[in-house]
N, C-alpha and C positions, 0 to 999 in steps of 0.2 A: 172565106173568113180566115182560113188557116193557110198562110203562104208557106211554100216549101222553104226550108232553111237552105241558104246558099252555101256553096263550098267555102266561100270566104268567111262566112259566119261560123261555119264548123271549124275552120282553122283557128279562129280567135278563141272559140270555146275550148278547143283542145289545148291551146297554149295556156289558157287559164287553168285547165284541169291538171296539166303537168305541174304547174306551180303549186296548185292546191295539194297535189299528191305529196310533194316534198314537205309541206307543212303538216298535212293530216296524218301522215305515217308516224310523226313524232308525238301525236296526241295520245293520251293515255287510253286504255281500254274503257275506263269509265266515261271519258269525254265522248268517245264513239257511241257508247251505249246510251248516254243521255241525249245525244242527237237523235238517235233512232226512236227513243221513247217520246221525244218531243214531236217527231213526225207522226207517231201514232195518235198523240193528243190532237194534233192539227187536223188529221183526217176525221177523227171523231167530231171535231168542231164544225166540219162541213155540213153535218146533219142531213136533212132530207134533200138539200140541193144536189148532193152527190148522187143519191139514190134516184131522184127524178131525172137527172141528166143521163145517167147510165140506162135507165129504163127507156128513155126516148131514143137512145143511140143503138141499143142492142136487142130490144124486144125481150130482155130478161125480166121475169116478174119481180115484184118488190121483195117478197120473202127470200128469194134466192140471192138477190143483191145485198140485202141486209145481212144474211149469213156470210156472204163472201167478204163484206166489209169487216165484219167481226173477225173473220179468219185473217185478213190482211193486218189488222191491228194486233192480233195475237202473234202473228209471225214477227212483226217488228219488235214487239216486246220480248218475245221468247228468244229471238236471235240476239237482241241487246243483252239479255241476261247471259246467254252463252258467250258472247264476245267478252263480257266483263269477267266471267268465270275463268276464261283462258284455257280450258281443256283443249280446244281446237288448235291451239298453238303447238301442241305436241313438244313442249319444252323438254329437253333432255341434256343431262350433264354427265360427262365421264371425266373424272378428275385425274390429274397428272400422277404418274409413277416415275419419279425422277431416278429412283434407284435401279429401275429396270434397264437392261441393255438390249437395244437402244432405249433411251428414255421415252416414256409414253407422254405425249403432250396433253395439256388440258383442252378438252373439246366440249363445246356447248352449242346446241342446235335448237332452232325454233322456226316457225313459219313466219315469213314477212310478206307484206302486200306486193302485188304484181305491178300496180300502176292503174291508169285510167281504164275503166271497163265500160264497154258499150252494151246496153241491154235493149233488146227488141221487145216492145209490148206485144202481148198475145191477144188474139181476137176473142177467144172463148172465155177468158177470165179477165174482165176489164179492171179488176182491182188486184187480185191475189197473184197474178202472173204478169202484171203490166208495170205501170210507171213506178208505183211504190210497192211492188210485189216482192216475191222471194229472192229473185236475182239481185235486185237493187239492195234489199236488206242485207244479203250475204256479202255483197261487195263492200258496202259501207262498214259492216262489222269487221271485214278483213283489213280495212284501212285504205280502200280504193275510192277515188272519185268516180262518179257514174254519169254517163251520157245516155239518156233514154231516147230512143226513136219511138215516137208515139205511133200506135197502130192507127192507120187511116180510117178504120171502122168506128172508132170512138174517140176522136180528137178532143171534144169538149170535156169528156170524163177525164182523159189523160191530163189535160191542162189544169183542171181543178186539183188533181193529185200532185202535179208538179208544183203548183203554187203553194200547196201545203208543205211540201218538202223544202222549198226555198224559204218559206216563212220560218220553219223550224231551224233552218241553217242560220238565219239572221239572229234568231233568239238565243242560239247556243254558240254564237261567235265562230261559226265554221268559216274556213277560208273561201274567198271568192273563187268560183269554179268547182266547188265540191259537187255540184249537181247542175246538169244542163239538160234542157228539154228541146228536142228538135222535131221538125215535121217533115214529111215527105210522102206524097201520095203514091209515088212510084218507087222503083228500086234504087234510083241513082244515089240518094243520100245515104242509104244503108250500105251500098257498095263502097262509097267514098269513106265512110266511117271505118269499115272493116279493114280497108287497105291503108288507112292512115298510120304512119309509123309511130305516132304518139299513143295509139291504142294498144293495150297489152293483153286484153282478153275480151271475149264476147259471151253473152248469155242470151239464149233464144229458146222460145217454146212455140212450136207450130208444126208445119207440115214437113214431111221428109224432103221434098224438093227444095223448100226454103232453107232448111237447116243444112242440107248437103251443099247447097250453093255457097252459103256463108263459110262453111268448113273448107271448101275448095279455095275460096278467095283468100282466106287466112293462111292457108298453106302455100299459096303462090307468092306471098310477100317476100321481100328480101329477108326480113326477120319474121318467120312464122310465129303465130300466136295461137293459144288454145281457144277453141270454140266449144262451149258447153251447150250443146243443142239437144233438147228433148223433142223428138221428131215423130211421135205417135206410135201406135201399136195396135194389133188386133186382139191382144189379151185373151188368149185361148182359155176356154173352160172345158176341162175333161170330166165328163159325166160317167163315172164308173158303175159297173153293172148292179151291184147290190144296192147302192145308194139310189140309183135311178129306179130300181124296182120297188123300193120301199117308200120313197118320198116323191113320187112322180108329180103329183099336183103341186106340192110345195115348191119343188124345184122350178116348175114352169112359171109359177107366180113370181118367184125370186128373180128368175132370168128376165122375164118380161119387164119387171120394174127396173132392173139394171140397164137393160138395152135402151129403154126409153127415158131414163133419168136425164133431165136437162135436154130432152130431145136428142139424146145420144151424143151431145157435144162435149164429152169428157175424153181426155186422152186415155183413160182406163176403161172405156166402153167395151163390153165383151163382144167383139166382132166375129168370133168363132166359137162354136160348141162342138165337141168331138165325143162320139160315143160308138159303142158296138151296136150294129143294127139288129134289134130284136123286138119283141112285143112291148117291152117296157119303153123303148125309144119311140115306137109308134104311138103309144099312149101319151108320152111326153109331148110329142109333136102336136097331137090333137089338142091337148091342154094349152100349150103355148100359143097355138093359133087362136084359140078362144080368148086368151088373155090379151094378146096383141090387138086383135080386132075390136076389143072393148075399150081400148085406150083412145082418148081424144087427142089428136095431135095439136101441138102449139107451134107458134112461129119459131123459126130458127133465129140465130143471133142477128143475121142480116142477110140480104138477098144474095150476096156473093157466096156465103157458105151454103145457102139453100141450092143455088145453081150448081155449085161444085158437087154437092151430095147427089143431086138428081143425075148429073152426068156420070158419076162413078157408079151409082146404083144401076142405071141403065146398062152400063158396060158389064157390071158383075152379073146381072140377071140374063144378059144376052149370051153368056158363055155356055158352050155345049155341056150338057149334063147337069145344069143348075135348074132346079125346080122351085118356083115360088110357092110357099105353103100358107102364108098369112100376110095380110096387108090391110091397113086402114084405108078408108075411101073419102075422108073429108079433106079436100084440097081446095075448097072454095075461096079461102082467104089467102091473099098474097103472102108468100113466105112460108106457108105450111107445106109439108112434104109427106110422102107416103111412108109410114112406119112399116118396115118389111122384114120378113124372115124367110129364108130359102134353105134348101138342102142340096147336097151333092154327095156322091159316093167318095170313099177314100181314094179310089183309083183316079177319079176325076180331079180331086184336089192335088194329088201327087203329080199329075201330068200337066197341070195348068198353073203357072206362077201368078197369073192375074188374080186367082182366088186367094192368094196369100196377102194381097194388098189391102190396106185399110180403106174402108168406105166411111168417111167421117160423118157420123150422124146415126139415126135410129135404124140400124140394119145389123142383122147377124146371120151367119151361114152355119147350118148344122152339117157336120161331116159325118156321114154314116159309114162306119168301117165294117168290113166283113167279119173280122176276128181280132184277137188281141195282137197278132203279128202286124196287121195293117194299122191298128191303133198306134203301135210303137213306131211304125214307119212314118206315119203322119207327124208325130211329135218330132222325129229326127229331121224331117224336112222343113220344119219351121225356122224362120229367121229370129233374130233377137227381139225380145218383147219387154215392155215395162213390167207386165204382170203375167202370171199364169195361175190358173185356179184348178184345184182338185176337189170335186164333189165326190166324197168317198166315205165308206164305213171303215172301221178298223180292219175288217176282213179284206176289203178292197185294197187298202194300203199295203197290207202284207202280201197280197197276191200280185201286186204291180210294182215291185221294187225297181225293176229296170226302167219302167216308165218314169218313175220319180227321178231317177238319176238323169235321164235324158232331159226332162223338163227343167230341172234345175240349171242345166247348161244354157238355156235360152232366155232366162228371165231375171229381172232384178228384184221382184217381190213374188214369193210363192205363197199362195193363199189356200187354206183348207176350209171347205164348207162355209164360204162367205163369198159375196160378190166383189169384183175388183173395183167398182166405182166407189169413190170415197177415199181420199188420201189424208191420213192423219198427220198433222204437223208435230213430229216427235223425233227425238234423236235416233230411235231405232228404226225409223222409216227409211226405206231406200226407194227413191223415185228416179229411176234411171234403169238402164239395162243394156245388154250387148247390142252392138250395131245390128240393124239400123234403128233400133228404138231410141238410142242416143249416140252421140259421137264418142263418148267415153263412159263405158259402163261402170267404171270404178268410182264414179262420183254421183251424188244425189242432188236434185234441185229442190228437195223438200227436207226440212229438218236442219238442225244447226251444223251438221257435218257438211252442208252445202257451202259454208264459209270457206272451207279448205280449197274450193275450186279457184279462188281468187288470191291465193297465196302460194309462196314457194319456200322450200327449205333453205335456210342459211346456217352454215356452221362457222362458229368463231373459235379460232385456235390460239391458245396462249395469250389471251387478252387480260389486261389488268382489270380488276373488279370495277373500278370507277368508270371505265369506258364501256362496259358491257350494257346491253339493254336491261331495264329493270326486271324483265321476265327471267333473265339468266344470272342476275347478281347473286352473290353468296347468301345474302340475308333474305332473299325471296321477299322483297318489300310488297309485292302484289298479293302474296299469300296464295299463289296458284299451285295446282298439282304439277309436279315435275318428276321425271324419271332420273334419279341420281344414282349412278353406278348400278344400273339395272333394277333399282327399287323405286316404286312409286311413293312419293312423299310430298308433304307441304313444308316439312321442316327446313330451316336454313342450314347451310353447310357450316360446320364448326371448323376450328383450326385443325382438328384431327383428320378430317376427310377432304380438306382442300388440297 
């Protein structure tokens, strides 16, 4: 039904995208925002057809998809508000000092769009991280046309979303080429897009191997471009002694729920739990085993993800020193998998890099450390993560300051006494982390700060006011916040400080 988009068709689409870029970047912040709000309305208008289609393609339940649709609409509207507000532009002005020797020039800086952006649809979030998801919303807010490569696991869902975007583009008089939807069952079209000289940035959510491949391709180009790839994480949870001793059963219930939420198909799934081996940990393991074995497994998103999980789970459990402690046994229905929890010693973890790798799905490994020294060594040995969690009392925190310092070095979001699953769409959210969690830990893929990924700084020196962008004009016609001579203000410049 869905024919792969040819390279010739991609060339035409990108030619249109370049033309659209030169038009769209001149559109006002309000015009961009109105376009995004109209997309949100068109998605809402799809009604149950969108939900039913996604249910058929992904095995996700109705309630989950309804929640994700609401989140997608919220993202579009909130990023539209942020785009119009203009704080993300980081507009700054340093006025001239002509009497100085040498004279100081007038300098004005803001972020400007990069150009056409390629977004790869994610398999595990058919709405919020795919065709009309966060990357697309951020790129449009920044002033960039978008080319989306539909994820082959849900092409019908992706097409419905793409049609909604194109309908919104027509309603708001967007330039032809502002959005393009391409298909490709294999890797060829994605490779061609990333290597195309008209593409100026890439957004990706998925596996480490996929994100790293795109990153390498982008850096092998004649003109390298940024790839903002969120590539997964094991999201370690550190269970500190007093907390574990006083809230054993509660923690076991919390962790079981987080490990199995969405059948473990969230990039913030807690794939590692780390604690000092003592009676409290033994009790925790008994409780966690009971909780896990009581949970009825559901189908994973599609058979490909289930097969990948089974392969990686088998490899993880086959490692020397790894002991399975809890597992469900209902695998009669195709697509269901074994929810599993295992343990290994701190020494085993430190000696085996395989145990550091993500097993995408309902699996978690408990690392049993001999003492605080080994606990710290395990933390130091970890790679970059999207999240890290501390389950701790006030006393635990005071007694483990060095651990806190180490863990902050490896994560983008540091959580206290809460589970890592669940990513709030908010300005203060950071969804990214040091490599290999993402290709650039300075940027987030959730929250309005994500807009900055698809823009670059431009400094204007000694330009007459009439030729400056509205964002930098003396009168501040957009009424945005700007840093003027090191002071944050919305006030226009008057003759005295020009």
